[in-house]
N, C-alpha and C positions, 0 to 999 in steps of 0.2 A: 504494500500500500504506500503511495506517495504522500508523505506527511504534509508537504507544502500545498497539496491540491485539495484535500478533503474538506477542510474548513471553508476555503474560498468558494468551492463549487456549491457547497450547501447553502451559503449565505448570500452570495451575489451572482448575478449573471456573468457569463464568461467575459473576460477582459474589462470588467468594471471594478471600480473601488467599492468597498463596503461603505455604505452611507446609512448607518444605523441610528436608532434613537431609543432611549429609555425614558419613560415607561409607556407601554401601549395604552390606548383608550380603555377606560375602565368600565366594568358592568355596574349596574345599580347594586348597591350593597346596603342592607338595612342598617348596619352599624354606623355608616356615614350619612345615610339618607341622601345620597348623591344622585345626580342625573346619569342615566345610562348613556354611555358614549360609544358603545360598540355599535356603530351605525355606518351605513353607506357613506354618509357625509364625512365622518372622521377619517375613514380610510381613503376616500377620494382626496382629502386634504393632504394626507401623507404622500400619495402618488404625485399630486400636482406640485408639491414642493420638493420633489427629488429624493425623498427618503425611500431606500429600497429594502430596509430591514427594520423590524420593530420587535421589542422584547416584552413579553408578558410579565405582569406582576400580580395584579388583582384577580384576573380571570383564570385562576388556577384549576387544574384537575385535582381531585374530583369535585370540589366544592362548586365550581362554575363550569361544569362540563359543556352544557348547552351553549353558554356564552363563548367559551373558548373555541368551539367548533364554528360558531358564527363568525368570530374574528378570523379564523383560518379561511373561511369561505370568502370574506371580503378581501383578504390578502390575495387569494387566488384571482379574484376579479380584477384587482388593480396591479398585479405583478409585483407584489411585495413579499419578501421572505418573513417568516414568523418564528420566533423562538418561544417554545412552549414552557410554561412553568407547571410542573407536576409535583404535588405535595407528597406523592408516593415515590418520587425519584429525585431526591436531594440529599444533602449531607444529613446523616442520621437516620435515613429511611429510604432504603433501596429495594424497590419492588417493581420489576418490569412485567410481571405476570398479572397485569390488570386488564379488564375487558376493554379499556379505551386506549391503551398504549399502542397496540398494533394498528388501530384505526387512525390515530393522529399522526403517528410517525410516517405513515404512508400517504398522508395528505400532501398534494402537490405543492402547497404553500409552506409546509413545515420545513424549517431550516434545521431544526434539532431541538435540544432541550437545554434550558438554562439551569445548570446544576448547582453552581455555587458562586457567590460574589465575595471577594476578598477573604479567601480561606487562609489558614495558618499552616506552618510546617507540620504540626502534629496531625493535621487532617489530610496531608498529602497521600499517605498510604491508602486511606479509604477512598480518596478520589481516584487513584489509579485503579483500584479494584472495581469501582463502579464504572469507570470508563471502559474497562475490558469487558464487563458484562454488557454494556451498551453496544460495543463493537460486535459482539456475538449476535446481536439482534439487527444491527444495521451498520453498513460500512460507508454510507453516503450522506449521513446526517451529522450535524455538528453537536459535539458535547461541549457546552459553553461554560468556561470559567473566566472570571475577571479577577485580576490581581491588584494588590496594593501599589501605591506610589512609594517613593523613597522616604517620604516624610511621615509614614505611619509609625505607631509606637512599637517598641521592641516586643512587648507582650502580644501585640496584634500579629506581628510577623510569626510569632510562635503558635498562637492559638486562634487567630481569626479576628474579624471585625468586632465581634461582641466583647472582645477582651480589652477594648478601649477603657482607659481610666482617666478620670478628670484630673487635670493638673500634672500628668506625667509628661516628660519631654518627648519630642519626636525622636524617631530612630536615626541611626547613622547610616552613612553610605556602606560601611562594612557590614552592618547587620542586614541591609537590604540586599547586598551582593550575595550574602549567604542564603537569604530567603529565595532569591531567583535561582541560584545554583542548586538548591535542594529541590525546587520545583522541577527544574529541567532533568535532574538525575532520577528523581523518584516517580514523577508523573509521566515524564517523557512525552510532552505535549505535541500537538500538531500545529500550534500557533501560540502566541502570547497576546493577550488582551489585558490592558491595565488602565487605571485612571490616574490622572495627575491634573490638579486644578491650580494654575499658577497665578491667578489674578487675586492677590491678597492686599490688604491695606488700602492706602490711598492711591488713586490713579496718578501716574502711570507705572507704579511699582509692579515688578514681576519677580516671582521667586527665583533665586539664583540657581537652583538645581534643575531648572526646566530642560536646558540643553544637555546637561549631564545625564538626566533620565533618558532622554531620547537616544543619546549616544550609547549608553550602556545596554539598553534593550536592543537597539540595532545590532550591536556587536554580538550579543548572546544568541540572537535569532539567526544572524548570518552564519555563525559557527555551525548551526544545526540545519541550515537550509529551510527554515520555516518563516512565515510572515509574522508581522506584528500589527496590532490595532490599538488605537488609543481613544480615550474619551475627551470631549471638548466641553469646557465649562461655559454654559450659556446663561447660568442663573446664579443666584446666591441662596444659601440656606441659613446663613448666619452673618448678618451684615457687619458684625463687629470683627469678623475675621476675613471672610471672602466677599468681594464686592460683586455687584451685578454687572457683568461685562457689557461693554458697548460694542457697536458693530466692528470697530477696528480691533478690539480685543479678541472677538470670536474669530475674525479673519486671521489675525496674527497667530493664534493657536493652530488653525488649520494649515496655514502656510509653513509654519515651523515643523509640523509633523510631516508634511510632504517633502520638506527640505531633507529629511532623514530617511525617506523611503517608506513611510508608514503606508500600509496597504488598505487602511480603512479608518474612517472617521465615525465616531459614535457620539451623538449629541446628548448632553445631560443638562436639562431634562426636557422631554417632549411634553408630557402631561404634567401639570402641577400636581404633585403628590398630595394626598390628604394628610393633614398635619399629624393626626393621631397615629397614622400608620408609620410615621417616621419619628416618633418620640418627641414631638413638639417642634421639629425643625421648621423655620419660617422661610418658605420658598417664595422668591420673587424673580421674574424674568424668564419663566419657562415658555415653551413655544405654544402651548395650549393651556388654558385655565381649566379649573375643575367643572366648568359649565360647558366646555367644548368650544369656547371662543378662541380663535387664533389671536395671538398677541403680536405686537410690533416686531418681535424677534423673528417671527416666521419669514418675513420678507428678506431679512438679512441672510438667513439660512438658505432660502430659496435661491438667491443670487449666487451664493457660494456653491451650491449643489449643481447649478447649471455649469459652472466652471469645472467642477470635479467630474461630472459625467463626460465632458469632452476630453479631459486629460487622462482619464482612468487607464486606458490601455497602455499608455506610455509609462506611467508610474508602476503599474503592475508588472510590466515586462523588464523593467530596468534593474540592474544590479547597482546598489549604492556604493560609490567609491570614496566619497569624502566631501569636505566643505571647502569652498574658496571664498576669499574676500578678507581683507585686513580688518574690516569692521567686526568680524566674528569675535575678535579678542575682547571687544567691549561688551559682548553679550554672553560671556561665560561659555562659549563653545569650546569643548576640550581640545587642547593643542594637538593631541594625537590624531584628531580627525581632519586636520588641515592639510590641504594640497596647495602646492605652488602653481601647478598647472594641471590641466586635464584634457587630453586630446588636443584639439586646436585652440582651446581656450587658454589665454595667457594671463588675463587679469580681470578681476571683478572690482570696479572702482568703489571707493567709499561713497555712500554709507551702506550699500547693499551687500548681501551675501548669497551664495549659490550652492545648492546641493548638486553633486555631480553623479551621473549615472552612465552605465554602458549597457547597450543591448546588442543583439546580433547584427543590427543595422547601423550601429554607430553610437554617438554620444548624445545625452540629454542633460539639460541643466534646468533646475527649478530655482528661480531667482526671487528673493523676497526683500521687501523693505522692512527691516527689523524695528523701525520706530513706531511707537503708538501715537505719536502726536504730529509728525510732519510728513508731508509728501517727500518723495525722493526720486531722483532720476537713476534708474538702473543702467549702467554702462558696461558692456562686455567687450573686451578686446581679444581678437583672434590673431593667430600668427600669419594668416593669409585670408583672402576672400573665401567666404563660406556661404552656401545657400541654406537658409534657416526656415523651418516651420515654427511659427510663433502662435501659442494659444494663450489668449489674453481676454479675460472677462467672458469666457465661453465661446469666443470666436477665433477661427484660425486664419492666418495670413502667411505670406511668404516674402522673404527679402534676401538680398545678396549684398554682402559687404564684409570688411574686416572689423567693423564696429557695429554693435547693436545697442540701441538706446530706447528706453520707454519710461514714461512717468508712472510711478506707483503710489497709490494712496497708502496711508499708514497700515502696516500689516499685510499688504497685498502681495500676491505672487504672480509670476508669469512663467510659463513653460517654453523653453527654447530647445528645439531639436535640430541637430545637424542633418541636413538632407544631402549635402554634397560639399566636398572640400576642393577648393581651387576653381 
């Protein structure tokens, strides 16, 4: 079985980036007295805004079996992949011999099962066992696990998200590296998915570990020939710590992930969660509120997704080589990732930076403006005249020169592909 292909084929169409979102439209639940959002309208909104995968939370099996199948049917109608939540198949309760498992796992919209979010090292052996049981039942569906970021607490790295303790310090890079190494050696995954939310404190502050996190995950997944996927902070849940991101901040996160060859973007959060369900967290800035109304953030995400759907095949097929641009030093990009040149590219002028890729057809560069506050001109110098395909704001164009220049908004990116040298 090719590890690098199973997860991608289950979650996204061929040659496309994963564009996922947590959490799926919810059913009516008596405990929250909320509006039923598992409707044709909700799933049409997902489709129209470019989201190709959605993750169940509230409409779990077996409690909401009818509602979950209705969600699957809407996903089929609109070409969306759906990750099931099954209360009989999650950490602490593994039972695949239920009357509904065989039915939902064969549903054409089913991408797989969301098994655990932010597990700890002590839970990895059980995850591996459950995964192997799952693979005996199906070889072409995703077994979905999402991991911690570097700033989780040490006790969480050991025992999972529920081990969080008030007032305890964040973990260290060394503890996180051990966490990831244990996951790779024990679970032996087909991909890595993780969350990291960098927009903390006052604008325009960004946490210093953001590029280190991308760099480390890229390194570990490249060693094993598997893809990685990350979450994008679209909202706040505690305004004293994490802020509600602006358009440029959402775009910045997406561009920086693409800079490092991330194969999938996952928005957090699509539906505004119900407060009691998440221990009183105060959510602001989600893409849909708990009455099913689209928020102003949705237009931001839609524009980003138009761009992602055009560049998808290039990023998916490219091998990430490193980063170019002197400006990278100002943004805590690890020095070991830096390249002096790549193919015909000789210089990326300040203040922009570029992720460099190679495919069987040549070189690709994803160039971003790393500022959150100022426009910037991206200027790429080549050793000789080159013919370029440029994908910018969802549209493709061609040009020939030894210099490429384009004006980028804060956080914005552009894809440049070498079509011909000389």
